[in-house]
GUDREN-319271 format. One record per residue (C-alpha): z, y, x; residue in three letters. Coordinates in steps of 0.2 Angstrom, whole numbers. Layout:
// GUDREN-319271
+-------+-------+-------+------+
!    pz !    py !    px ! code !
+-------+-------+-------+------+
!     Z !     Y !     X !  ALA !
...
+-------+-------+-------+------+
END
This chain:
// GUDREN-319271
+-------+-------+-------+------+
!    pz !    py !    px ! code !
+-------+-------+-------+------+
!   127 !  -378 !  -168 !  ALA !
!   113 !  -386 !  -180 !  VAL !
!   111 !  -401 !  -191 !  CYS !
!   102 !  -415 !  -183 !  SER !
!   108 !  -414 !  -165 !  PRO !
!   126 !  -414 !  -171 !  SER !
!   123 !  -429 !  -181 !  ARG !
!   115 !  -438 !  -166 !  ALA !
!   131 !  -434 !  -156 !  GLY !
!   142 !  -440 !  -170 !  LEU !
!   133 !  -457 !  -172 !  LEU !
!   132 !  -460 !  -153 !  THR !
!   148 !  -453 !  -146 !  GLY !
!   137 !  -445 !  -133 !  ARG !
!   131 !  -427 !  -130 !  TYR !
!   113 !  -428 !  -138 !  PRO !
!   106 !  -418 !  -123 !  GLN !
!   109 !  -433 !  -113 !  ARG !
!    94 !  -442 !  -122 !  PHE !
!    83 !  -428 !  -127 !  GLY !
!    90 !  -424 !  -144 !  TYR !
!    92 !  -406 !  -144 !  GLU !
!    81 !  -400 !  -158 !  ARG !
!    80 !  -402 !  -177 !  ASN !
!    66 !  -414 !  -179 !  PRO !
!    51 !  -409 !  -189 !  ARG !
!    46 !  -420 !  -204 !  TRP !
!    35 !  -433 !  -195 !  ALA !
!    35 !  -450 !  -205 !  PRO !
!    20 !  -456 !  -195 !  HIS !
!    26 !  -451 !  -178 !  ASP !
!    37 !  -465 !  -169 !  PRO !
!    42 !  -453 !  -156 !  ALA !
!    52 !  -441 !  -166 !  ILE !
!    70 !  -447 !  -169 !  GLY !
!    86 !  -455 !  -162 !  LEU !
!    81 !  -464 !  -146 !  ALA !
!    81 !  -482 !  -150 !  ARG !
!    90 !  -487 !  -134 !  GLU !
!   105 !  -477 !  -141 !  GLU !
!   118 !  -488 !  -150 !  ARG !
!   125 !  -480 !  -166 !  THR !
!   142 !  -481 !  -173 !  LEU !
!   135 !  -493 !  -186 !  ALA !
!   128 !  -504 !  -173 !  ASP !
!   145 !  -505 !  -165 !  LEU !
!   156 !  -508 !  -181 !  LEU !
!   143 !  -520 !  -188 !  GLY !
!   144 !  -531 !  -174 !  ALA !
!   163 !  -530 !  -176 !  ALA !
!   162 !  -537 !  -194 !  GLY !
!   161 !  -521 !  -204 !  TYR !
!   150 !  -517 !  -219 !  GLN !
!   141 !  -501 !  -214 !  CYS !
!   135 !  -489 !  -227 !  GLY !
!   126 !  -472 !  -226 !  LEU !
!   126 !  -461 !  -242 !  ILE !
!   117 !  -444 !  -241 !  GLY !
!   108 !  -436 !  -227 !  LYS !
!   101 !  -445 !  -212 !  TRP !
!    90 !  -432 !  -203 !  HIS !
!    88 !  -443 !  -187 !  LEU !
!    69 !  -447 !  -188 !  GLY !
!    57 !  -450 !  -203 !  ALA !
!    47 !  -464 !  -196 !  HIS !
!    51 !  -481 !  -202 !  PRO !
!    57 !  -486 !  -185 !  ASP !
!    72 !  -474 !  -186 !  PHE !
!    77 !  -479 !  -204 !  HIS !
!    96 !  -481 !  -206 !  PRO !
!    94 !  -499 !  -210 !  LEU !
!    86 !  -502 !  -193 !  ARG !
!   100 !  -492 !  -184 !  ARG !
!   115 !  -503 !  -189 !  GLY !
!   118 !  -498 !  -207 !  PHE !
!   118 !  -512 !  -220 !  HIS !
!   116 !  -500 !  -235 !  GLU !
!   108 !  -483 !  -237 !  PHE !
!   107 !  -472 !  -252 !  PHE !
!   100 !  -454 !  -249 !  GLY !
!    87 !  -444 !  -240 !  MET !
!    78 !  -447 !  -223 !  ILE !
!    75 !  -429 !  -219 !  GLY !
!    85 !  -413 !  -217 !  GLY !
!    89 !  -409 !  -235 !  GLY !
!    85 !  -411 !  -253 !  LYS !
!    84 !  -401 !  -269 !  ARG !
!    99 !  -405 !  -280 !  TYR !
!    92 !  -407 !  -298 !  PHE !
!    83 !  -423 !  -302 !  PRO !
!    68 !  -414 !  -311 !  GLU !
!    64 !  -406 !  -294 !  ASP !
!    62 !  -422 !  -285 !  LEU !
!    44 !  -425 !  -289 !  THR !
!    36 !  -434 !  -274 !  LEU !
!    39 !  -453 !  -276 !  ALA !
!    31 !  -457 !  -259 !  ASP !
!    39 !  -448 !  -244 !  PRO !
!    22 !  -449 !  -235 !  ARG !
!    16 !  -437 !  -248 !  GLN !
!    27 !  -423 !  -240 !  ALA !
!    17 !  -413 !  -228 !  LYS !
!    31 !  -404 !  -219 !  ASN !
!    50 !  -402 !  -220 !  GLU !
!    49 !  -390 !  -235 !  GLY !
!    40 !  -403 !  -246 !  GLU !
!    51 !  -417 !  -240 !  SER !
!    65 !  -408 !  -250 !  TYR !
!    56 !  -413 !  -266 !  ARG !
!    54 !  -432 !  -262 !  THR !
!    64 !  -444 !  -272 !  LYS !
!    80 !  -452 !  -266 !  ILE !
!    79 !  -470 !  -259 !  THR !
!    90 !  -485 !  -260 !  ARG !
!    87 !  -494 !  -244 !  GLY !
!    68 !  -493 !  -242 !  ASP !
!    65 !  -492 !  -261 !  VAL !
!    62 !  -475 !  -271 !  VAL !
!    75 !  -473 !  -285 !  VAL !
!    76 !  -461 !  -300 !  GLU !
!    91 !  -450 !  -301 !  THR !
!    98 !  -443 !  -316 !  THR !
!   113 !  -432 !  -310 !  LYS !
!   116 !  -417 !  -299 !  TYR !
!   113 !  -424 !  -282 !  LEU !
!   131 !  -421 !  -275 !  THR !
!   138 !  -431 !  -290 !  ASP !
!   125 !  -445 !  -287 !  GLU !
!   132 !  -447 !  -269 !  PHE !
!   150 !  -446 !  -275 !  SER !
!   146 !  -460 !  -288 !  ASP !
!   138 !  -471 !  -275 !  GLU !
!   152 !  -468 !  -263 !  ALA !
!   165 !  -474 !  -276 !  VAL !
!   154 !  -489 !  -280 !  SER !
!   153 !  -493 !  -261 !  PHE !
!   172 !  -494 !  -259 !  VAL !
!   173 !  -505 !  -275 !  ASP !
!   160 !  -517 !  -268 !  ARG !
!   168 !  -518 !  -251 !  ASN !
!   186 !  -517 !  -255 !  LYS !
!   190 !  -535 !  -249 !  ASN !
!   182 !  -533 !  -231 !  ARG !
!   182 !  -520 !  -217 !  PRO !
!   169 !  -506 !  -220 !  PHE !
!   162 !  -490 !  -212 !  PHE !
!   155 !  -477 !  -224 !  LEU !
!   146 !  -461 !  -218 !  LEU !
!   146 !  -450 !  -233 !  LEU !
!   135 !  -436 !  -228 !  ALA !
!   134 !  -423 !  -242 !  TYR !
!   120 !  -411 !  -240 !  ASN !
!   130 !  -398 !  -250 !  ALA !
!   132 !  -383 !  -247 !  PRO !
!   115 !  -383 !  -237 !  HIS !
!   101 !  -373 !  -245 !  SER !
!    93 !  -373 !  -258 !  PRO !
!   108 !  -365 !  -267 !  MET !
!   108 !  -375 !  -283 !  GLN !
!   123 !  -379 !  -294 !  ALA !
!   125 !  -384 !  -312 !  PRO !
!   134 !  -374 !  -325 !  GLU !
!   149 !  -386 !  -325 !  GLU !
!   153 !  -380 !  -307 !  TYR !
!   148 !  -362 !  -308 !  LEU !
!   159 !  -360 !  -323 !  ALA !
!   174 !  -363 !  -311 !  ARG !
!   171 !  -346 !  -302 !  PHE !
!   168 !  -333 !  -315 !  PRO !
!   176 !  -319 !  -304 !  ASP !
!   164 !  -321 !  -290 !  ILE !
!   151 !  -308 !  -293 !  LYS !
!   139 !  -312 !  -279 !  ASN !
!   127 !  -325 !  -287 !  PRO !
!   124 !  -334 !  -270 !  LYS !
!   142 !  -334 !  -266 !  ARG !
!   147 !  -340 !  -283 !  ARG !
!   134 !  -355 !  -281 !  THR !
!   141 !  -358 !  -264 !  TYR !
!   158 !  -360 !  -271 !  ALA !
!   152 !  -371 !  -285 !  ALA !
!   143 !  -383 !  -272 !  MET !
!   158 !  -384 !  -261 !  VAL !
!   169 !  -388 !  -277 !  SER !
!   157 !  -402 !  -281 !  ALA !
!   160 !  -409 !  -264 !  VAL !
!   179 !  -407 !  -266 !  ASP !
!   178 !  -417 !  -282 !  ASP !
!   168 !  -431 !  -273 !  GLY !
!   180 !  -432 !  -259 !  VAL !
!   195 !  -433 !  -270 !  GLY !
!   187 !  -447 !  -280 !  ARG !
!   184 !  -457 !  -265 !  VAL !
!   202 !  -455 !  -259 !  LEU !
!   208 !  -459 !  -277 !  GLU !
!   198 !  -475 !  -276 !  ARG !
!   205 !  -480 !  -259 !  LEU !
!   223 !  -477 !  -266 !  ARG !
!   219 !  -488 !  -281 !  ALA !
!   214 !  -502 !  -271 !  HIS !
!   229 !  -501 !  -259 !  GLY !
!   217 !  -496 !  -245 !  LEU !
!   223 !  -478 !  -241 !  GLU !
!   237 !  -482 !  -228 !  ARG !
!   225 !  -492 !  -216 !  ASN !
!   209 !  -482 !  -218 !  THR !
!   204 !  -470 !  -205 !  LEU !
!   196 !  -455 !  -213 !  ILE !
!   187 !  -440 !  -205 !  PHE !
!   181 !  -424 !  -214 !  PHE !
!   171 !  -411 !  -205 !  LEU !
!   155 !  -400 !  -206 !  SER !
!   140 !  -402 !  -194 !  ASP !
!   140 !  -384 !  -189 !  ASN !
!   145 !  -367 !  -194 !  GLY !
!   139 !  -358 !  -210 !  GLY !
!   122 !  -348 !  -210 !  PRO !
!   129 !  -333 !  -218 !  THR !
!   113 !  -324 !  -223 !  ALA !
!   106 !  -340 !  -231 !  ASP !
!   120 !  -347 !  -242 !  ASN !
!   133 !  -333 !  -242 !  ALA !
!   145 !  -344 !  -232 !  SER !
!   159 !  -334 !  -223 !  ASP !
!   165 !  -339 !  -205 !  ASN !
!   178 !  -325 !  -203 !  THR !
!   186 !  -322 !  -192 !  PRO !
!   174 !  -331 !  -181 !  LEU !
!   158 !  -322 !  -173 !  ARG !
!   141 !  -329 !  -177 !  GLY !
!   135 !  -343 !  -188 !  GLY !
!   124 !  -358 !  -188 !  LYS !
!   112 !  -359 !  -172 !  SER !
!   124 !  -347 !  -162 !  SER !
!   134 !  -352 !  -147 !  PRO !
!   148 !  -341 !  -153 !  PHE !
!   163 !  -349 !  -162 !  GLU !
!   155 !  -346 !  -179 !  GLY !
!   140 !  -358 !  -174 !  GLY !
!   149 !  -374 !  -169 !  TRP !
!   168 !  -372 !  -173 !  ARG !
!   171 !  -381 !  -189 !  VAL !
!   186 !  -388 !  -199 !  PRO !
!   190 !  -405 !  -194 !  PHE !
!   203 !  -416 !  -203 !  ALA !
!   208 !  -434 !  -200 !  ALA !
!   219 !  -445 !  -210 !  GLN !
!   226 !  -463 !  -206 !  TRP !
!   244 !  -464 !  -214 !  PRO !
!   247 !  -480 !  -204 !  ALA !
!   245 !  -472 !  -187 !  ARG !
!   243 !  -453 !  -188 !  LEU !
!   257 !  -441 !  -191 !  PRO !
!   257 !  -432 !  -208 !  ARG !
!   253 !  -413 !  -209 !  GLY !
!   251 !  -410 !  -190 !  LYS !
!   240 !  -397 !  -182 !  ASP !
!   232 !  -402 !  -166 !  PHE !
!   227 !  -386 !  -156 !  ASP !
!   217 !  -393 !  -141 !  HIS !
!   198 !  -393 !  -143 !  PRO !
!   191 !  -409 !  -149 !  VAL !
!   173 !  -414 !  -154 !  SER !
!   163 !  -424 !  -167 !  ALA !
!   159 !  -435 !  -152 !  LEU !
!   177 !  -441 !  -152 !  ASP !
!   174 !  -450 !  -169 !  ILE !
!   164 !  -464 !  -161 !  PHE !
!   177 !  -468 !  -148 !  ALA !
!   192 !  -466 !  -160 !  THR !
!   183 !  -478 !  -173 !  ALA !
!   179 !  -490 !  -160 !  ALA !
!   197 !  -491 !  -153 !  ALA !
!   203 !  -493 !  -171 !  ALA !
!   191 !  -507 !  -175 !  ALA !
!   194 !  -516 !  -158 !  GLY !
!   175 !  -515 !  -155 !  ALA !
!   167 !  -516 !  -138 !  THR !
!   158 !  -501 !  -132 !  VAL !
!   142 !  -503 !  -122 !  ASP !
!   148 !  -499 !  -103 !  PRO !
!   130 !  -494 !   -98 !  THR !
!   130 !  -479 !  -110 !  ARG !
!   146 !  -470 !  -107 !  ALA !
!   154 !  -460 !  -121 !  LEU !
!   158 !  -442 !  -120 !  ASP !
!   170 !  -444 !  -134 !  GLY !
!   188 !  -450 !  -132 !  VAL !
!   200 !  -460 !  -144 !  ASP !
!   210 !  -446 !  -151 !  LEU !
!   224 !  -456 !  -158 !  VAL !
!   236 !  -456 !  -143 !  PRO !
!   233 !  -438 !  -141 !  PHE !
!   237 !  -434 !  -159 !  VAL !
!   252 !  -445 !  -159 !  THR !
!   259 !  -438 !  -143 !  GLY !
!   257 !  -453 !  -132 !  ALA !
!   246 !  -444 !  -121 !  LYS !
!   251 !  -426 !  -117 !  LYS !
!   236 !  -419 !  -108 !  ALA !
!   221 !  -411 !  -117 !  PRO !
!   208 !  -424 !  -123 !  PRO !
!   194 !  -414 !  -114 !  HIS !
!   193 !  -404 !   -98 !  GLU !
!   179 !  -395 !  -107 !  ALA !
!   167 !  -396 !  -121 !  VAL !
!   149 !  -390 !  -120 !  PHE !
!   134 !  -383 !  -129 !  LEU !
!   116 !  -382 !  -124 !  ARG !
!   101 !  -375 !  -134 !  MET !
!    87 !  -379 !  -122 !  PHE !
!    73 !  -368 !  -130 !  ASP !
!    83 !  -352 !  -129 !  ARG !
!    93 !  -356 !  -112 !  GLY !
!   109 !  -355 !  -122 !  THR !
!   125 !  -362 !  -116 !  TYR !
!   144 !  -362 !  -121 !  ALA !
!   158 !  -370 !  -112 !  VAL !
!   176 !  -371 !  -118 !  ARG !
!   189 !  -375 !  -106 !  SER !
!   208 !  -371 !  -109 !  GLY !
!   209 !  -355 !  -117 !  ASP !
!   193 !  -348 !  -110 !  TYR !
!   175 !  -349 !  -116 !  LYS !
!   159 !  -345 !  -106 !  LEU !
!   144 !  -340 !  -117 !  VAL !
!   126 !  -337 !  -111 !  ILE !
!   118 !  -332 !  -127 !  PRO !
!   100 !  -333 !  -120 !  ALA !
!    91 !  -336 !  -103 !  LYS !
!    89 !  -317 !  -100 !  ASP !
!   107 !  -312 !  -104 !  GLN !
!   122 !  -311 !   -93 !  ALA !
!   136 !  -323 !   -94 !  PRO !
!   150 !  -318 !  -105 !  GLN !
!   169 !  -324 !  -105 !  LEU !
!   182 !  -324 !  -119 !  TYR !
!   200 !  -329 !  -120 !  ASN !
!   200 !  -338 !  -137 !  LEU !
!   219 !  -340 !  -138 !  ARG !
!   220 !  -321 !  -139 !  LYS !
!   203 !  -316 !  -146 !  ASP !
!   196 !  -329 !  -157 !  ILE !
!   183 !  -317 !  -164 !  GLY !
!   175 !  -315 !  -146 !  GLU !
!   176 !  -296 !  -146 !  THR !
!   182 !  -293 !  -128 !  ARG !
!   170 !  -299 !  -114 !  ASN !
!   181 !  -303 !   -99 !  LEU !
!   167 !  -307 !   -87 !  ALA !
!   171 !  -292 !   -76 !  SER !
!   190 !  -293 !   -76 !  THR !
!   191 !  -312 !   -74 !  HIS !
!   178 !  -317 !   -62 !  PRO !
!   187 !  -332 !   -56 !  GLU !
!   187 !  -340 !   -73 !  GLU !
!   169 !  -336 !   -75 !  LEU !
!   165 !  -345 !   -59 !  ARG !
!   176 !  -360 !   -64 !  ARG !
!   167 !  -362 !   -81 !  LEU !
!   150 !  -359 !   -74 !  ASP !
!   153 !  -373 !   -61 !  ALA !
!   158 !  -385 !   -75 !  LEU !
!   142 !  -380 !   -84 !  ARG !
!   131 !  -382 !   -70 !  THR !
!   138 !  -400 !   -66 !  ALA !
!   136 !  -405 !   -84 !  TRP !
!   119 !  -398 !   -86 !  ASP !
!   113 !  -408 !   -71 !  ALA !
!   116 !  -424 !   -81 !  GLN !
!   105 !  -419 !   -95 !  LEU !
!    86 !  -421 !   -99 !  ILE !
!    74 !  -409 !  -108 !  PRO !
!    71 !  -412 !  -126 !  PRO !
!    61 !  -427 !  -130 !  ALA !
!    51 !  -422 !  -145 !  PHE !
!    45 !  -406 !  -154 !  PRO !
!    56 !  -397 !  -165 !  GLY !
!    56 !  -390 !  -183 !  LEU !
!    50 !  -373 !  -177 !  GLN !
!    33 !  -382 !  -172 !  SER !
!    29 !  -384 !  -191 !  GLU !
!    17 !  -370 !  -196 !  THR !
!    21 !  -369 !  -214 !  ALA !
!    34 !  -374 !  -227 !  GLY !
!    48 !  -379 !  -216 !  ALA !
!    65 !  -380 !  -222 !  GLY !
!    80 !  -374 !  -212 !  LYS !
!    87 !  -391 !  -207 !  GLY !
+-------+-------+-------+------+
END
């Protein structure tokens, strides 16, 4: 339900709680212990070994120490930010050396890097990332490639140029108007990438995923998770239920809704199967190849359950079938909801469906026994100037 652990899960195909990645890391470019465990194999490691050119554009947020740099975690190309966010206008990026930033907040003012080299930007940051993504497709059109285009928009700070703000004159709330403008810039960028794939004749056989890392923090950026309860950092659906779209014209049916719970963890397994890549048998994946489920070759749900844990609060969530168990905090009683009938989680069924409560709690207990405590201090350990992550 927050940025960095969800990225660790995406890039490993494993619940990040298995390897102690459960907190947004604080900005620590001098600490080799705060980042994605080096024994974990990333999707870029896997696909690179299978002959793919791997690029990351945008947000990394999996460790600021040089040992965790994307170029040392399987990516061949990197253009973006090492930390959890960035200011969007080039004139705000005033720190050339990332080591000058004393905390997460100051890291938002460091300049963009290409590989290990600091570069000057001249455009609104979302547009810079879109330009780079189009260039990546152009440069790699004649070989297999994997691109992780990790926009930071619409993450705070809320900033958009007039070009995009002018599209929404009827939105009176200035924060909401800026939010819409920021999303619109992302829409344009994604559209440009799709158009370039079509122009090169690559669209039919390119597997594309589009999703967010967590639900919207409504108070911070005027996002709206309606009809879901809660938002970012919450175990309720507004915290971790996000839009998830996939496209692969050569293999996936067009215009199909898939109603069973899936996870960002499934992207690793799906991409590995599509590429014919060999997964490390010593580090079992929690995700699955979604293609046979979406095409109907497999009829059962992809997962018996999907899980969430936030260690510091004693927070858990378990979704299995129509039911969801929520433990909001360590001192609060378990709650139970039927998401098929109550997507807004308004009617707690714990007292009327004790058998479902016990079933889901047994799943939670078994899963929790496989996990380890957090491996490093989180962003909350910073005393001043921290960004939201």
